[in-house]
PLY file of the C-alpha trace (Angstrom):
ply
format ascii 1.0
element vertex 342
property float x
property float y
property float z
element edge 341
property int vertex1
property int vertex2
end_header
-0.81 11.58 30.03
-4.61 11.98 29.86
-6.53 11.90 33.13
-8.14 8.65 34.20
-11.50 8.00 32.56
-14.04 5.74 34.15
-15.14 2.71 32.12
-18.39 2.17 30.27
-21.46 2.23 32.47
-19.70 3.36 35.63
-21.75 6.52 36.12
-25.54 6.50 36.47
-26.05 9.98 37.86
-27.32 12.76 35.56
-25.88 15.44 37.84
-22.77 16.38 35.83
-22.17 17.95 32.44
-22.96 15.64 29.53
-20.32 15.50 26.77
-20.59 13.88 23.34
-17.45 12.71 21.53
-17.37 11.49 17.91
-14.49 10.00 15.92
-15.34 9.42 12.26
-12.86 8.04 9.75
-12.35 5.99 6.63
-13.17 2.63 8.21
-15.56 3.24 11.10
-17.35 5.87 13.16
-17.45 5.78 16.96
-19.30 7.95 19.46
-19.56 8.10 23.22
-21.47 10.04 25.84
-19.66 10.91 29.05
-20.59 12.69 32.27
-18.05 15.12 33.64
-18.02 15.52 37.42
-17.20 18.67 39.37
-13.59 17.47 39.59
-13.41 17.32 35.79
-13.17 13.55 35.54
-15.29 12.11 32.69
-17.20 8.88 33.15
-18.26 7.12 29.95
-21.95 6.24 29.96
-22.42 4.67 26.57
-20.70 4.05 23.26
-21.93 3.47 19.73
-20.39 2.49 16.42
-21.29 2.59 12.76
-19.58 2.37 9.38
-17.07 4.59 7.55
-17.77 8.30 7.87
-15.10 10.17 5.92
-17.14 12.65 3.82
-14.41 12.87 1.19
-14.84 9.17 0.37
-18.51 8.44 1.19
-20.01 11.90 0.65
-21.39 14.40 3.15
-24.91 13.01 3.40
-23.82 9.44 4.09
-21.15 10.63 6.53
-23.73 12.67 8.45
-26.12 9.70 8.56
-23.32 7.44 9.77
-22.41 9.85 12.57
-26.06 10.16 13.55
-26.32 6.36 13.78
-23.28 6.13 16.05
-24.58 8.95 18.26
-27.99 7.32 18.54
-26.37 4.01 19.51
-24.38 5.83 22.21
-27.60 7.46 23.46
-29.34 4.11 23.66
-26.41 2.60 25.56
-26.27 5.54 27.98
-30.01 5.45 28.76
-30.08 9.25 28.73
-31.98 9.60 25.46
-33.90 12.71 26.48
-30.95 14.82 27.59
-29.02 16.97 25.14
-25.24 17.13 25.66
-23.82 20.43 26.85
-20.85 20.06 24.51
-19.89 17.88 21.54
-16.41 17.37 20.12
-16.53 16.01 16.58
-13.36 14.59 15.05
-14.19 13.91 11.40
-11.67 12.92 8.74
-11.86 15.33 5.82
-12.86 18.41 7.82
-9.45 19.99 7.36
-11.37 21.22 4.31
-12.96 24.44 5.58
-16.07 24.11 3.45
-16.68 20.58 4.72
-16.14 21.67 8.32
-18.69 24.46 7.87
-21.24 21.99 6.50
-20.86 19.74 9.52
-21.10 22.71 11.88
-24.36 23.73 10.21
-25.61 20.13 10.36
-24.79 19.85 14.05
-26.71 23.06 14.74
-29.73 22.06 12.65
-29.98 18.71 14.42
-29.49 20.23 17.89
-26.64 17.80 18.48
-25.44 19.70 21.55
-25.60 23.15 23.14
-22.06 23.88 21.95
-20.13 22.08 19.21
-16.46 21.94 18.27
-15.05 20.38 15.12
-11.45 19.23 15.30
-9.14 17.44 12.90
-8.85 13.67 13.04
-5.25 13.94 14.26
-5.69 16.38 17.17
-7.50 13.89 19.47
-4.67 11.41 18.89
-2.14 13.95 20.12
-4.40 14.96 23.01
-4.73 11.32 24.10
-1.07 10.48 23.63
0.79 13.44 25.12
0.60 15.32 28.42
-0.01 18.75 26.88
-1.11 18.12 23.27
2.42 18.81 22.09
4.49 16.36 20.07
3.74 14.11 17.12
0.67 12.15 16.09
0.92 9.54 13.35
-2.11 7.78 11.90
-2.11 4.71 9.70
-5.53 3.23 9.14
-7.34 3.22 5.82
-5.25 6.32 5.05
-2.24 7.98 6.67
-1.23 11.39 7.99
1.03 13.03 10.55
0.53 16.03 12.80
3.06 17.95 14.88
2.53 20.65 17.48
5.26 22.54 19.30
5.07 24.10 22.76
4.89 27.57 21.21
1.66 26.64 19.41
3.08 26.11 15.94
1.52 23.13 14.21
1.83 21.32 10.90
0.02 18.49 9.18
1.68 16.33 6.57
0.10 13.71 4.33
-3.60 12.96 4.37
-3.79 13.46 0.63
-5.96 10.44 -0.08
-5.19 7.18 -1.85
-4.70 8.68 -5.31
-2.00 11.13 -4.20
-0.65 9.82 -0.90
-1.66 7.52 1.96
1.84 6.09 2.10
2.23 3.42 4.76
-1.54 3.11 5.13
-3.91 0.17 5.11
-4.62 0.99 1.48
-0.90 0.89 0.67
-0.50 -2.46 2.45
-3.55 -3.95 0.74
-2.40 -2.76 -2.67
1.04 -4.30 -2.12
-0.58 -7.60 -1.12
-2.76 -7.57 -4.23
0.26 -6.94 -6.43
2.03 -9.91 -4.86
-1.00 -12.09 -5.56
-1.25 -10.87 -9.15
2.46 -11.40 -9.73
2.15 -14.90 -8.29
-0.66 -15.80 -10.68
1.16 -14.33 -13.68
4.35 -16.20 -12.78
2.37 -19.41 -12.42
0.71 -18.98 -15.81
4.08 -18.45 -17.47
5.59 -21.57 -15.94
2.69 -23.99 -16.46
0.34 -24.79 -19.29
-2.32 -25.34 -16.60
-2.02 -22.36 -14.25
-2.11 -23.25 -10.57
-1.45 -20.19 -8.42
-1.15 -22.23 -5.25
1.83 -24.13 -6.60
4.08 -21.10 -6.77
2.56 -18.46 -4.46
4.07 -17.44 -1.17
2.16 -17.36 2.08
0.75 -13.82 1.80
-0.31 -14.19 -1.83
-2.16 -17.39 -0.97
-3.97 -15.66 1.88
-5.17 -12.93 -0.49
-6.40 -15.40 -3.09
-8.15 -17.50 -0.47
-9.91 -14.54 1.15
-11.12 -13.14 -2.18
-11.99 -16.64 -3.44
-10.25 -16.13 -6.78
-7.57 -17.97 -8.72
-7.17 -15.97 -11.95
-6.01 -12.45 -12.70
-9.33 -11.44 -14.34
-11.27 -12.72 -11.35
-9.13 -10.78 -8.87
-9.30 -7.51 -10.79
-13.05 -7.93 -11.24
-13.60 -8.42 -7.51
-11.68 -5.26 -6.65
-12.91 -2.97 -9.40
-16.55 -4.01 -9.05
-16.55 -3.40 -5.29
-18.93 -0.62 -4.15
-15.94 0.96 -2.38
-12.67 -0.20 -4.01
-10.53 1.87 -1.65
-12.02 0.15 1.37
-11.86 -3.24 -0.35
-8.11 -2.80 -0.88
-7.46 -1.42 2.62
-9.41 -4.29 4.20
-6.60 -6.64 3.12
-4.08 -4.91 5.41
-4.68 -7.34 8.32
-3.52 -10.17 6.05
-0.19 -8.40 5.70
0.29 -7.70 9.41
-0.80 -11.22 10.37
1.51 -12.79 7.80
4.40 -10.67 9.07
3.80 -11.95 12.59
3.99 -15.48 11.13
7.41 -14.65 9.69
6.41 -14.33 6.02
9.27 -12.55 4.26
7.08 -10.86 1.65
4.76 -9.42 4.30
7.69 -8.20 6.37
9.15 -6.50 3.32
5.85 -4.69 2.76
5.80 -3.53 6.40
9.40 -2.36 6.25
8.53 -0.20 3.26
5.51 1.13 5.17
7.69 1.91 8.19
10.08 3.89 6.00
7.23 5.89 4.47
5.56 6.57 7.84
8.84 7.62 9.46
9.48 10.11 6.67
5.93 11.42 7.06
6.43 11.94 10.80
9.82 13.56 10.24
8.39 16.05 7.74
5.77 17.12 10.27
8.32 17.34 13.11
10.77 19.37 11.04
8.05 21.83 10.05
7.63 22.99 13.67
11.17 22.42 14.95
10.61 19.19 16.89
13.36 17.19 15.22
15.99 18.28 17.76
14.20 17.25 20.96
12.74 14.10 22.47
9.02 14.22 21.82
5.95 12.03 22.37
4.89 10.09 19.28
1.24 9.06 19.49
0.38 6.21 17.13
-3.18 5.52 16.00
-5.10 3.72 13.29
-5.68 -0.01 12.96
-2.52 -0.66 10.94
-0.18 0.86 13.52
-1.95 -0.20 16.68
-2.35 -3.84 15.62
1.17 -4.59 14.42
4.03 -4.89 16.89
6.34 -5.67 13.96
5.44 -2.42 12.19
5.89 -0.43 15.41
9.34 -1.93 15.89
10.36 -1.20 12.31
8.95 2.31 12.57
11.02 3.08 15.65
14.11 1.89 13.82
13.38 4.09 10.82
12.65 7.09 13.02
15.93 6.59 14.88
17.74 6.42 11.55
16.35 9.87 10.78
17.73 11.05 14.16
14.26 11.81 15.43
13.98 11.09 19.15
10.51 9.89 20.14
8.71 8.27 23.04
6.19 5.85 21.55
2.61 5.94 22.84
-0.14 3.84 21.27
-3.64 5.37 21.20
-6.33 2.74 20.71
-9.35 4.95 21.45
-9.31 8.46 19.92
-12.59 9.23 21.72
-10.59 9.67 24.90
-8.67 12.45 23.17
-11.95 14.06 22.12
-13.14 14.00 25.74
-9.91 15.59 26.85
-10.29 18.35 24.25
-13.73 19.10 25.69
-11.95 20.37 28.82
-11.30 24.06 28.18
-8.61 24.12 30.87
-6.65 21.57 28.86
-7.48 22.54 25.28
-7.50 26.33 25.60
-7.43 27.97 22.18
-6.87 24.61 20.45
-10.63 24.18 20.23
-13.18 26.69 18.96
-16.77 26.29 20.11
-19.88 27.26 18.21
-23.29 27.68 19.83
0 1
1 2
2 3
3 4
4 5
5 6
6 7
7 8
8 9
9 10
10 11
11 12
12 13
13 14
14 15
15 16
16 17
17 18
18 19
19 20
20 21
21 22
22 23
23 24
24 25
25 26
26 27
27 28
28 29
29 30
30 31
31 32
32 33
33 34
34 35
35 36
36 37
37 38
38 39
39 40
40 41
41 42
42 43
43 44
44 45
45 46
46 47
47 48
48 49
49 50
50 51
51 52
52 53
53 54
54 55
55 56
56 57
57 58
58 59
59 60
60 61
61 62
62 63
63 64
64 65
65 66
66 67
67 68
68 69
69 70
70 71
71 72
72 73
73 74
74 75
75 76
76 77
77 78
78 79
79 80
80 81
81 82
82 83
83 84
84 85
85 86
86 87
87 88
88 89
89 90
90 91
91 92
92 93
93 94
94 95
95 96
96 97
97 98
98 99
99 100
100 101
101 102
102 103
103 104
104 105
105 106
106 107
107 108
108 109
109 110
110 111
111 112
112 113
113 114
114 115
115 116
116 117
117 118
118 119
119 120
120 121
121 122
122 123
123 124
124 125
125 126
126 127
127 128
128 129
129 130
130 131
131 132
132 133
133 134
134 135
135 136
136 137
137 138
138 139
139 140
140 141
141 142
142 143
143 144
144 145
145 146
146 147
147 148
148 149
149 150
150 151
151 152
152 153
153 154
154 155
155 156
156 157
157 158
158 159
159 160
160 161
161 162
162 163
163 164
164 165
165 166
166 167
167 168
168 169
169 170
170 171
171 172
172 173
173 174
174 175
175 176
176 177
177 178
178 179
179 180
180 181
181 182
182 183
183 184
184 185
185 186
186 187
187 188
188 189
189 190
190 191
191 192
192 193
193 194
194 195
195 196
196 197
197 198
198 199
199 200
200 201
201 202
202 203
203 204
204 205
205 206
206 207
207 208
208 209
209 210
210 211
211 212
212 213
213 214
214 215
215 216
216 217
217 218
218 219
219 220
220 221
221 222
222 223
223 224
224 225
225 226
226 227
227 228
228 229
229 230
230 231
231 232
232 233
233 234
234 235
235 236
236 237
237 238
238 239
239 240
240 241
241 242
242 243
243 244
244 245
245 246
246 247
247 248
248 249
249 250
250 251
251 252
252 253
253 254
254 255
255 256
256 257
257 258
258 259
259 260
260 261
261 262
262 263
263 264
264 265
265 266
266 267
267 268
268 269
269 270
270 271
271 272
272 273
273 274
274 275
275 276
276 277
277 278
278 279
279 280
280 281
281 282
282 283
283 284
284 285
285 286
286 287
287 288
288 289
289 290
290 291
291 292
292 293
293 294
294 295
295 296
296 297
297 298
298 299
299 300
300 301
301 302
302 303
303 304
304 305
305 306
306 307
307 308
308 309
309 310
310 311
311 312
312 313
313 314
314 315
315 316
316 317
317 318
318 319
319 320
320 321
321 322
322 323
323 324
324 325
325 326
326 327
327 328
328 329
329 330
330 331
331 332
332 333
333 334
334 335
335 336
336 337
337 338
338 339
339 340
340 341
């Protein structure tokens, strides 16, 4: 497992090497500054957060601004505003695209973000934080979904991550869309059975929660709210907590949605594992993303689905990918996994 990392504000000395870590995805962007002592132990000095920073959904310019805001907030919290980090590890969703990665590398250089910069995929820090040697499986379900596998011989494979129009199975978007369909079906059923439609009279628990949150009670109103949103993908994905909360309350419709998500996510993980030959051995499975980390019911269903596929995994939940970024900054740990640019 990753080495111990000191908590926020525990180090006030500027004597060590300053490291910047950034994790930018479809829902939020987080950054932290950490001091690494001679023993190699990082102590977090300050953290900062900002909004969604996936360049494929918000565009490069907005993503760069969002990252800059999170970094500045981390600088303010660390009280080391005038010191440039020696190294920066940037985990940015969407930079599996080589052109996008090159743009961020050029941006980091032009803004003097750090002396040396490394761009890594959004899944690699999850694996680094959730396995002893960055080998095994990483599975993300947040706004979107993807899986990453790495074998001991260095072979790696990524599966999924295709975006909401082509993939994102088992993601927050998928859960939100399923909840919206339940609400729409409830309203249509109500209108067929009553001359004076009353969705609340026939809706189940989850459908009612959706209608209440969106403050709508007709099909046209619901579709208008979603389609007129500045970011419809995020608007749909933001409903995922309603599904996980309803499942915890025992709602059968919500639990059915999560079971379907578990099936999809298990298949995604299996495809990645099979691509590098991990399906025959017990392997760490690092889970990340708000959907997976916040739902014990989904985790339980996922383990069942994975077992049904005869994939043997040790579950590890990663709540802070920044810790994986800090671990990847250690060249003794990361080796050739990370490429640094000056």
